[in-house]
C-alpha positions in Angstrom: -84.1 -96.8 -98.6 -85.4 -93.2 -98.8 -86.8 -93.5 -95.3 -83.6 -94.9 -93.8 -81.3 -92.4 -95.6 -83.5 -89.4 -94.6 -83.3 -90.4 -90.9 -79.5 -90.8 -91.1 -79.0 -87.4 -92.6 -81.4 -85.8 -90.2 -79.7 -87.5 -87.2 -76.3 -86.4 -88.4 -77.1 -82.7 -88.9 -79.8 -82.3 -86.2 -79.6 -85.1 -83.7 -82.3 -85.5 -81.1 -81.4 -83.8 -77.8 -83.3 -83.3 -74.5 -83.9 -79.8 -73.2 -85.7 -78.6 -70.1 -87.9 -75.7 -71.2 -90.0 -73.5 -68.9 -93.5 -73.2 -70.1 -94.0 -69.4 -70.1 -96.4 -68.7 -72.9 -97.0 -64.9 -73.2 -100.6 -63.8 -73.0 -101.8 -63.0 -76.6 -103.8 -60.0 -75.4 -100.8 -58.4 -73.6 -100.0 -55.1 -75.4 -98.1 -51.8 -74.8 -101.0 -50.2 -72.9 -101.1 -53.1 -70.3 -97.3 -53.1 -70.1 -97.2 -49.4 -69.4 -100.0 -49.6 -66.8 -98.2 -52.5 -65.1 -94.9 -50.5 -64.9 -96.7 -47.5 -63.4 -98.4 -49.7 -60.8 -95.1 -51.3 -59.7 -93.4 -47.9 -59.4 -96.3 -46.6 -57.3 -96.2 -49.7 -55.1 -92.4 -49.4 -54.5 -92.9 -45.7 -53.6 -95.7 -46.5 -51.1 -93.7 -49.3 -49.5 -90.8 -47.0 -48.9 -92.7 -43.9 -47.7 -95.7 -45.6 -46.0 -97.7 -42.4 -46.7 -101.5 -42.5 -47.2 -101.3 -40.4 -50.3 -98.8 -42.8 -52.0 -101.1 -45.7 -51.0 -104.0 -44.0 -52.7 -102.0 -43.4 -55.9 -100.9 -47.0 -55.9 -104.5 -48.3 -55.5 -105.6 -45.9 -58.3 -102.9 -47.2 -60.7 -103.7 -50.8 -59.7 -107.3 -50.4 -60.7 -106.1 -48.7 -63.9 -104.0 -51.8 -64.7 -106.9 -54.1 -64.1 -109.1 -52.0 -66.4 -106.3 -52.1 -69.1 -106.2 -55.9 -68.9 -109.9 -56.2 -69.2 -110.0 -53.9 -72.2 -107.1 -55.7 -73.9 -108.7 -59.1 -73.4 -112.0 -57.9 -74.7 -110.4 -56.4 -77.9 -108.3 -59.6 -78.5 -111.2 -62.1 -78.2 -113.5 -59.9 -80.2 -111.0 -59.9 -83.0 -110.5 -63.7 -82.7 -114.2 -64.3 -82.8 -114.6 -62.1 -85.9 -111.9 -64.2 -87.7 -113.8 -67.5 -87.2 -114.8 -68.9 -90.6 -116.3 -72.3 -89.9 -117.6 -74.5 -87.1 -114.3 -76.3 -86.7 -112.5 -73.0 -86.0 -115.4 -71.9 -83.7 -115.1 -75.0 -81.5 -111.3 -74.6 -81.4 -111.7 -71.0 -80.4 -114.3 -71.7 -77.6 -112.2 -74.6 -76.2 -109.2 -72.3 -76.0 -111.3 -69.6 -74.3 -112.7 -72.1 -71.7 -109.3 -73.8 -71.2 -110.6 -77.2 -72.3 -108.0 -79.6 -73.6 -108.3 -83.0 -75.2 -107.7 -85.5 -72.3 -106.8 -89.0 -73.3 -109.2 -91.6 -71.8 -108.5 -95.3 -71.8 -110.3 -98.3 -70.3 -109.2 -99.0 -66.7 -110.3 -102.6 -66.5 -107.7 -103.9 -69.0 -103.9 -104.2 -68.5 -101.9 -101.9 -70.8 -100.1 -104.8 -72.4 -103.4 -106.3 -73.6 -105.1 -103.0 -74.4 -103.6 -102.5 -77.9 -104.7 -105.9 -79.1 -108.1 -105.5 -77.7 -108.7 -102.2 -79.5 -107.2 -103.7 -82.7 -109.6 -106.7 -82.5 -112.6 -104.5 -81.8 -112.1 -102.0 -84.6 -111.2 -104.8 -87.1 -114.4 -106.6 -86.3 -116.3 -103.4 -86.5 -115.1 -102.8 -90.1 -115.9 -106.5 -91.0 -119.5 -106.1 -89.7 -119.9 -102.9 -91.8 -118.6 -104.8 -94.9 -120.9 -107.7 -94.3 -123.9 -105.5 -93.8 -123.1 -103.7 -97.1 -122.9 -107.0 -98.9 -126.3 -108.1 -97.6 -128.0 -105.0 -99.0 -126.0 -105.0 -102.3 -128.0 -106.1 -105.3 -126.8 -106.3 -108.9 -128.8 -107.1 -112.0 -127.9 -110.4 -113.5 -127.0 -108.8 -116.8 -124.9 -106.0 -115.2 -121.7 -105.4 -117.1 -118.9 -102.9 -117.1 -119.3 -100.5 -120.0 -116.4 -98.1 -119.3 -112.8 -98.2 -120.3 -110.7 -100.5 -118.1 -107.6 -98.9 -116.5 -104.8 -101.4 -116.9 -101.8 -99.1 -116.0 -101.1 -95.9 -114.2 -99.4 -92.9 -115.8 -96.1 -91.8 -114.3 -96.0 -88.6 -112.3 -93.5 -85.9 -112.8 -91.2 -84.3 -110.2 -93.1 -81.0 -110.8 -96.5 -82.6 -109.9 -95.1 -84.2 -106.7 -93.4 -80.9 -105.7 -96.7 -79.0 -106.2 -98.7 -81.5 -104.2 -96.3 -81.4 -101.3 -95.8 -77.7 -101.2 -99.6 -77.1 -101.3 -100.2 -79.5 -98.4 -100.4 -78.5 -94.7 -97.4 -78.6 -92.4 -98.9 -81.3 -90.2 -96.4 -84.2 -89.5 -96.6 -87.7 -88.1 -94.2 -89.2 -85.7 -93.5 -92.0 -88.2 -92.4 -89.7 -91.0 -88.6 -89.5 -91.5 -88.7 -85.7 -91.9 -91.0 -83.0 -90.5 -93.2 -81.7 -93.3 -91.8 -78.1 -93.1 -88.3 -79.5 -93.5 -89.3 -81.7 -96.3 -90.8 -78.8 -98.2 -87.6 -76.8 -97.8 -85.5 -79.7 -99.2 -87.7 -80.7 -102.1 -85.1 -79.6 -104.7 -82.9 -82.4 -103.4 -85.4 -85.0 -102.2 -88.1 -84.4 -104.8 -86.6 -86.6 -107.5 -86.2 -89.5 -105.1 -89.8 -89.3 -103.9 -91.0 -89.2 -107.4 -88.9 -92.3 -108.3 -90.4 -94.2 -105.3 -94.0 -93.2 -106.4 -93.5 -94.1 -110.1 -91.9 -97.5 -109.2 -94.9 -98.2 -107.0 -97.3 -97.4 -109.8 -95.3 -99.5 -112.3 -95.1 -102.6 -110.2 -98.5 -102.3 -108.6 -97.1 -102.6 -105.1 -97.2 -100.3 -102.1 -94.2 -100.3 -99.7 -95.0 -102.1 -96.4 -93.1 -99.3 -94.6 -95.8 -96.8 -95.6 -98.7 -99.0 -94.5 -98.0 -98.3 -90.9 -100.0 -95.9 -88.9 -100.4 -94.6 -85.3 -103.9 -95.2 -84.2 -105.1 -93.4 -81.1 -108.5 -94.3 -79.5 -110.5 -91.2 -78.6 -113.6 -91.1 -76.4 -116.5 -89.9 -78.5 -117.5 -87.4 -75.9 -116.7 -86.7 -72.2 -118.8 -88.6 -69.7 -119.2 -91.9 -71.6 -118.1 -95.2 -70.0 -114.4 -95.5 -70.7 -114.5 -99.3 -70.3 -116.9 -99.8 -73.2 -115.0 -99.9 -76.5 -118.2 -98.9 -78.4 -117.7 -95.4 -77.0 -114.4 -94.9 -78.8 -113.5 -93.7 -82.3 -110.0 -93.6 -83.8 -107.6 -90.8 -84.7 -104.6 -91.8 -86.8 -101.6 -90.4 -88.6 -99.6 -92.1 -91.3 -96.3 -91.6 -93.0 
């Protein structure tokens, strides 16, 4: 119910529309110095084209080289700053991939029709999990007199609206396509939606059931590393997002 109502409200106030947007991402290293050098170069170029004088051509070439030097210095300063801000290996690889222009390219087997590919991946990863479980069971050994000595948990404690609000606001803004609301929008509307989310969670804890709607996930097969055989399912891992 919450999922359905959220989508209806969102579609009413912010319906999905298509727009054609030109991809003109400004260079992060572009600053006032490079902007000024570029303006000077263009003015000198216009003056030379009008006059055709050698002196104006020499001025233009000089300012053109000045602009190239300003770009080089701006790039060096920007990437040095970015490199110093790297805190862990994950950020480091993201930084180097951006510098080298490398993007994650989706690879899929070419020897299977698209209509059968989903089921084939599903069967493969399901069987893979089953094999792992069977191998763990074979090596598992328990003493004959083993018994549980701790306190059994028969029920869950209810959560408060404040606890749920704190958990959501402290989480990242990443969203999944299956979610009824983008995470950033959900955070800004918690005063209204928080009590309903808390009620759904507490009802789930009381009844011991988990809504089937939230058991769905988008699973994307990713090649473990470039260069591997794309037709061998063993060379894939999964990346998924859930509601």
